[in-house]
C-alpha positions in Angstrom: 1.0 -1.0 35.5 -1.4 1.9 35.0 -4.0 1.5 32.2 -3.3 5.1 31.3 -1.2 5.2 28.1 1.2 8.2 28.2 0.7 10.9 25.6 4.4 10.7 24.7 3.9 7.0 23.8 0.9 7.9 21.6 3.1 10.3 19.7 5.8 7.6 19.4 3.2 5.1 18.1 1.9 7.7 15.6 5.4 8.2 14.2 6.0 4.5 14.2 2.9 3.9 12.2 3.9 6.6 9.8 7.3 5.0 9.3 5.8 1.6 8.7 3.6 3.0 5.9 6.0 5.5 4.4 8.3 3.1 2.7 10.6 4.3 -0.1 8.1 3.0 -2.7 5.5 5.5 -1.4 7.7 8.3 -2.6 7.2 7.4 -6.3 3.4 7.6 -6.7 2.5 11.1 -5.6 5.0 12.8 -8.0 3.7 10.7 -10.9 0.1 11.6 -9.9 1.1 15.3 -10.0 2.6 15.0 -13.4 -0.5 13.3 -14.9 -3.1 15.5 -13.1 -1.5 18.8 -13.9 -4.0 21.6 -13.3 -6.4 19.1 -11.7 -3.8 18.2 -9.1 -5.8 19.1 -6.0 -8.8 17.1 -7.0 -6.7 14.1 -7.9 -4.7 14.4 -4.8 -7.8 14.3 -2.6 -8.8 11.0 -4.2 -5.3 9.6 -3.6 -5.4 10.6 0.0 -8.6 8.6 0.5 -7.0 5.3 -0.5 -3.3 6.2 0.3 -4.0 7.5 3.8 -7.6 7.1 4.9 -8.2 3.5 4.1 -4.9 2.1 5.4 -5.4 3.8 8.8 -9.0 2.5 8.9 -7.5 -0.9 8.3 -5.3 -0.5 11.5 -8.4 0.7 13.4 -10.4 -2.2 12.1 -8.0 -4.7 13.5 -8.1 -3.0 16.9 -11.9 -3.0 16.8 -12.1 -6.7 15.8 -10.1 -8.0 18.7 -8.4 -10.6 16.4 -4.7 -11.5 16.7 -3.9 -11.7 12.9 -5.3 -11.2 9.5 -6.1 -14.9 8.8 -8.4 -15.0 11.9 -10.1 -11.8 10.8 -10.6 -13.0 7.2 -11.8 -16.4 8.4 -15.0 -14.7 9.6 -16.0 -15.0 5.9 -14.9 -18.7 5.7 -11.7 -20.5 6.7 -10.8 -21.1 3.1 -11.2 -17.4 2.3 -9.1 -16.6 5.3 -6.3 -18.7 4.1 -6.5 -17.7 0.4 -6.9 -14.0 1.0 -4.1 -13.8 3.6 -1.8 -15.7 1.3 -2.5 -13.5 -1.7 -2.0 -10.4 0.4 1.4 -11.6 1.7 2.4 -12.4 -1.9 1.3 -9.0 -3.1 3.1 -7.0 -0.3 6.0 -9.5 -0.6 7.7 -11.2 -3.6 5.3 -10.3 -6.4 5.2 -6.5 -6.1 6.4 -4.7 -3.0 9.7 -6.5 -2.5 10.9 -6.2 -6.1 9.8 -2.6 -6.1 12.3 -1.8 -3.3 15.1 -2.9 -5.6 13.6 -1.0 -8.5 13.1 2.3 -6.7 16.7 2.1 -5.3 18.1 1.6 -8.8 15.9 4.3 -10.4 16.9 6.9 -7.9 20.3 5.9 -6.7 22.0 4.4 -9.8 20.2 5.1 -13.1 20.7 8.9 -13.1 24.5 8.4 -13.2 24.5 5.9 -16.0 24.7 6.5 -19.8 21.4 6.9 -21.6 21.5 3.4 -23.3 23.2 1.3 -20.6 21.1 -1.8 -21.2 19.7 -4.3 -18.7 23.0 -5.4 -17.2 23.4 -2.6 -14.5 19.9 -3.4 -13.1 20.7 -7.1 -13.0 24.0 -6.5 -11.2 22.4 -4.0 -8.8 19.4 -6.3 -7.9 21.7 -9.3 -7.3 23.7 -7.2 -4.8 20.7 -5.6 -3.3 18.8 -8.8 -2.6 21.9 -10.6 -1.5 22.3 -8.0 1.2 18.6 -8.2 2.0 18.8 -12.0 2.2 21.8 -12.0 4.5 20.2 -9.5 6.9 16.9 -11.4 6.8 18.6 -14.7 7.7 20.2 -13.1 10.8 18.0 -10.1 11.7 20.4 -7.9 13.7 19.9 -4.7 15.6 21.8 -2.8 12.9 18.8 -2.9 10.6 16.6 -1.3 13.3 19.4 1.3 14.0 19.8 2.1 10.4 16.1 2.5 10.0 15.8 4.8 13.0 18.8 7.0 11.8 17.8 7.0 8.2 14.1 7.8 8.4 14.5 11.3 10.0 17.5 12.1 7.6 15.5 10.9 4.6 12.5 12.9 5.7 14.6 16.0 6.3 16.1 15.8 2.8 12.6 15.2 1.2 11.3 18.0 3.3 14.0 20.4 2.1 13.3 19.2 -1.5 9.5 19.9 -1.3 9.9 23.2 0.5 12.3 24.4 -2.2 9.8 23.1 -4.8 7.0 25.1 -3.2 9.1 28.3 -2.7 10.8 28.1 -6.1 8.6 25.8 -8.4 10.3 24.5 -11.5 7.4 25.6 -13.6 3.6 26.2 -13.9 1.0 23.4 -13.9 0.3 22.0 -17.3 -2.9 20.6 -18.8 -3.8 17.2 -17.3 -2.8 14.1 -19.2 -4.6 10.9 -20.0 -7.6 10.1 -17.8 -7.1 13.1 -15.5 -8.8 15.4 -17.9 -12.1 14.1 -16.6 -12.9 12.5 -13.2 -9.5 13.3 -11.6 -10.7 12.4 -8.1 -11.6 8.8 -9.0 -8.4 8.3 -10.9 -6.5 9.6 -7.9 -8.5 7.2 -5.8 -7.4 4.2 -7.9 -3.8 5.5 -8.0 -3.8 5.1 -4.2 -4.2 1.4 -4.6 -0.7 1.2 -5.8 0.8 2.1 -2.5 -0.6 -1.3 -1.3 -0.9 0.3 2.2 -4.5 -0.8 2.8 -3.3 -4.4 2.3 -0.2 -3.7 4.5 -2.4 -2.2 7.2 -3.6 -5.7 8.1 0.0 -6.7 8.9 1.2 -3.4 10.4 -2.0 -3.1 12.5 -1.1 -6.2 14.5 2.3 -4.6 15.4 0.6 -1.4 16.5 -2.2 -3.1 18.5 0.3 -5.3 20.3 2.5 -2.4 21.2 -0.5 -0.5 22.6 -1.5 -3.6 24.7 2.0 -4.0 26.1 1.9 -0.3 27.3 -1.1 -1.0 29.4 -4.3 -0.6 27.4 -6.6 -3.5 28.3 -10.1 -2.8 27.0 -11.2 -2.4 23.4 -12.2 1.2 24.2 -8.8 2.1 25.5 -7.1 0.4 22.5 -9.3 2.3 20.1 -8.8 5.7 21.7 -5.0 5.3 21.6 -5.1 3.8 18.1 -7.3 6.6 16.9 -5.0 9.3 18.2 -1.9 7.6 16.8 -3.5 7.1 13.4 -4.5 10.8 13.4 -0.9 11.8 13.9 0.3 9.4 11.1 -2.5 10.7 8.8 -1.5 14.3 9.1 2.1 13.6 8.3 1.3 11.2 5.4 -1.2 13.6 3.9 1.2 16.5 4.1 4.1 14.7 2.5 1.9 13.1 -0.3 0.4 16.5 -1.1 3.8 18.2 -1.2 5.2 15.5 -3.5 2.2 15.7 -5.8 2.6 19.4 -6.1 6.3 18.9 -6.9 5.4 16.5 -9.6 2.8 18.8 -11.1 5.1 21.8 -11.2 8.0 19.8 -12.8 6.3 19.0 -16.2 7.0 22.4 -17.8 10.8 22.0 -17.6 11.3 18.2 -17.2 8.4 16.9 -19.4 6.4 13.8 -18.6 8.6 11.1 -17.2 8.1 7.3 -17.0 7.8 6.9 -13.3 8.0 8.6 -9.9 11.6 7.4 -9.2 12.9 9.2 -12.3 10.9 12.3 -11.4 12.4 12.5 -7.9 15.9 12.0 -9.2 15.5 14.6 -11.9 13.9 17.2 -9.5 16.7 16.6 -7.0 19.3 17.0 -9.7 17.6 20.2 -10.9 17.8 21.9 -7.5 20.9 20.4 -5.9 22.9 19.0 -8.8 24.8 15.7 -8.7 25.6 15.8 -5.0 22.0 16.1 -4.1 21.3 13.1 -6.3 24.0 11.0 -4.7 22.7 11.8 -1.2 19.1 11.1 -2.1 20.1 7.8 -3.8 22.2 6.5 -0.9 19.4 7.3 1.6 16.7 5.8 -0.5 18.8 2.6 -1.2 19.5 2.0 2.5 15.9 2.7 3.3 14.7 0.3 0.7 17.0 -2.4 2.0 15.6 -1.9 5.5 12.0 -2.1 4.1 12.9 -5.2 2.0 14.4 -6.9 5.1 11.2 -6.3 7.0 9.1 -7.7 4.1 11.2 -10.8 3.7 11.2 -11.4 7.4 7.4 -11.0 7.8 6.5 -13.0 4.6 9.0 -15.8 5.5 7.5 -16.0 9.0 4.0 -16.3 7.6 4.9 -19.0 5.0 6.9 -20.9 7.6 3.8 -20.9 9.8 1.8 -22.1 6.8 4.3 -24.8 5.9 6.2 -25.7 9.1 8.3 -28.3 7.3 9.9 -25.6 5.2 12.7 -23.9 7.2 12.5 -20.1 7.6 15.9 -19.6 6.1 15.0 -21.6 3.0 11.9 -19.5 2.4 13.8 -16.3 3.0 16.4 -17.3 0.4 13.8 -18.3 -2.2 11.8 -15.1 -1.7 15.0 -13.0 -2.1 16.0 -14.8 -5.3 12.5 -14.6 -6.7 12.3 -10.9 -5.9 15.6 -10.2 -7.7 14.3 -12.0 -10.8 11.0 -10.0 -10.8 12.7 -6.7 -10.1 14.5 -7.0 -13.5 11.4 -6.4 -15.5 11.9 -2.7 -14.5 9.9 -0.3 -12.3 7.6 1.0 -15.0 6.7 -2.5 -16.1 6.3 -3.8 -12.5 3.9 -1.0 -11.7 1.9 -1.7 -14.9 1.7 -5.4 -14.0 0.6 -4.6 -10.5 -2.3 -2.4 -11.5 -4.8 -5.1 -12.5 -4.0 -7.3 -9.5 -4.4 -4.3 -7.1 -7.6 -3.3 -8.8 -9.0 -6.8 -8.4 -8.1 -7.4 -4.7 -8.2 -3.9 -3.2 -12.0 -3.7 -3.1 -12.1 -6.9 -1.1 -9.8 -5.4 1.5 -11.9 -2.2 1.7 -15.2 -4.1 2.1 -13.6 -6.4 4.8 -12.6 -3.3 6.7 -16.1 -1.8 6.7 -17.8 -5.1 7.5 -15.4 -5.4 10.5 -16.8 -2.1 11.9 -20.4 -3.3 11.2 -19.8 -6.8 12.6 -22.0 -6.4 15.7 -24.8 -4.7 13.7 -25.4 -7.9 11.7 -24.3 -10.1 14.6 -21.3 -11.4 12.7 -23.3 -13.6 10.3 -20.9 -15.3 7.9 -23.5 -15.1 5.1 -23.3 -11.2 5.2 -19.5 -11.3 4.7 -19.8 -14.0 2.0 -22.6 -12.2 0.0 -20.9 -8.8 0.2 -17.4 -10.0 -0.7 -18.6 -12.4 -3.5 -20.5 -9.7 -5.4 -17.6 -7.3 -4.8 -15.1 -9.7 -6.3 -17.3 -10.5 -9.3 -17.2 -6.8 -10.3 -13.6 -6.0 -9.2 -12.4 -9.1 -11.2 -13.6 -7.5 -14.4 -12.1 -4.1 -13.3 -8.8 -6.0 -12.9 -9.2 -7.5 -16.4 -9.8 -4.0 -17.8 -6.7 -2.8 -16.1 -4.8 -5.6 -17.8 -6.1 -4.5 -21.2 -8.5 -7.5 -21.4 -11.8 -5.8 -22.2 -14.9 -8.1 -22.4 -17.3 -5.6 -24.0 -20.5 -7.5 -23.3 -19.8 -7.6 -19.6 -18.5 -4.0 -19.5 -21.6 -2.7 -21.3 -23.9 -4.6 -18.9 -22.1 -3.4 -15.8 -22.0 0.2 -17.2 -25.8 0.0 -17.6 -26.7 -1.2 -14.2 -23.8 -0.1 -11.9 -23.2 3.5 -10.9 -19.4 4.5 -11.0 -18.4 1.3 -12.9 -16.7 3.3 -15.5 -14.4 4.9 -12.9 -13.6 1.5 -11.2 -16.0 1.9 -8.3 -18.8 -0.2 -9.6 -18.3 -2.8 -6.8 -19.7 -0.4 -4.1 -23.4 -1.1 -4.8 -22.9 -4.9 -5.3 -21.0 -4.9 -1.9 -24.0 -3.4 -0.2 -26.6 -5.5 -2.0 -24.6 -8.7 -1.4 -24.6 -7.9 2.3 -28.3 -7.5 2.5 -28.8 -10.7 0.4 -26.4 -12.5 2.8 -28.4 -11.2 5.8 -31.7 -12.4 4.3 -30.2 -15.8 3.6 -29.0 -16.1 7.2 -32.5 -15.4 8.5 -34.0 -17.9 6.1 -31.4 -20.5 7.0 -32.2 -20.0 10.7 -35.9 -20.4 10.2 -35.5 -23.5 8.1 -33.3 -25.1 10.7 -35.8 -24.1 13.4 -38.6 -25.8 11.5 -36.6 -28.9 11.1 -35.9 -29.0 14.8 
């Protein structure tokens, strides 16, 4: 087999990577960002693209650069215990705690709720999530080719409809941009940056990256250089598509406020905008496509999470884990999309910086010769700061700590106070590794 990877395959990998990241849930955050940012939309969108597009694709490249076979192996460079805990928390976050329930919520908000009476109560969501996650579970227990076929057919159709929707929104905007709301009056870039956490794509990049790297290897790329070149081109293709769609959806959200007002979440915004332009038939079509897409995404999440936890606990059968995850996700989904997003904010705020720092340390690994102390010092100080950011996101404000961090840490007030500690912690860890080496040498 030739080591030369065909250009056509690189394009396929680029679209495959885009499809992996662009789940139905990713549709709901840019419109919400647009509504909140208003006239500051372009600055806020730039911040969102950093964490919603740039960092996830860097995560994929980091895996290719590391040469590791899975996330736990990569994270174990810090410490085996950290590798286990971080990987488990990540799978829980992109699985039953947030991402899996969100697939059911988004489907309900876009596909069902617009057609219900105003005060229909919690029963319709309960019935819908039971049906939704029952189907998810059955498909996960016996993963068939039909899931892959539906995904391949649905993705271009869904993107075509979304494309038509955003083109119409550009050509014939619902209204003018309004004044920014909430925190977007000041520092819109950093608020958009943090909003990108909610896509969870940087966390998912550690899982999706393995799929992409393995596909590239199977096609003939052998050396790290070859893998990185192909991976770089593929991520570039995915980046352009993702950035274009996110920007268009943000614009659509920003232009909708004048007529539709500020809405609770992005799912409602999409449904309302679709209804505004295309009426009930457009809403039905969008709802059906999003629902089937969400089921496909949910099956993928249940399958990957069940496989990981079965590997972690071999005595627990895969099918038992898949059933439990589906039931748990159905229960969590019934708290509602708006509440689920609000609950996920503090958790994402606390763990996302760890993922970001791990990505950059992976690229710098050879520079500090892979010393575990560098990883440990950098990630420890990062987590100390991001933990309090998470508590702030949960509404738990410890004023003495916040005042102290605001005094000594640049950008703490915008949720990026962990950057300087991450750098300082790395240098402290490097110094500690040198001291440890010298002490051990003296003993010898």
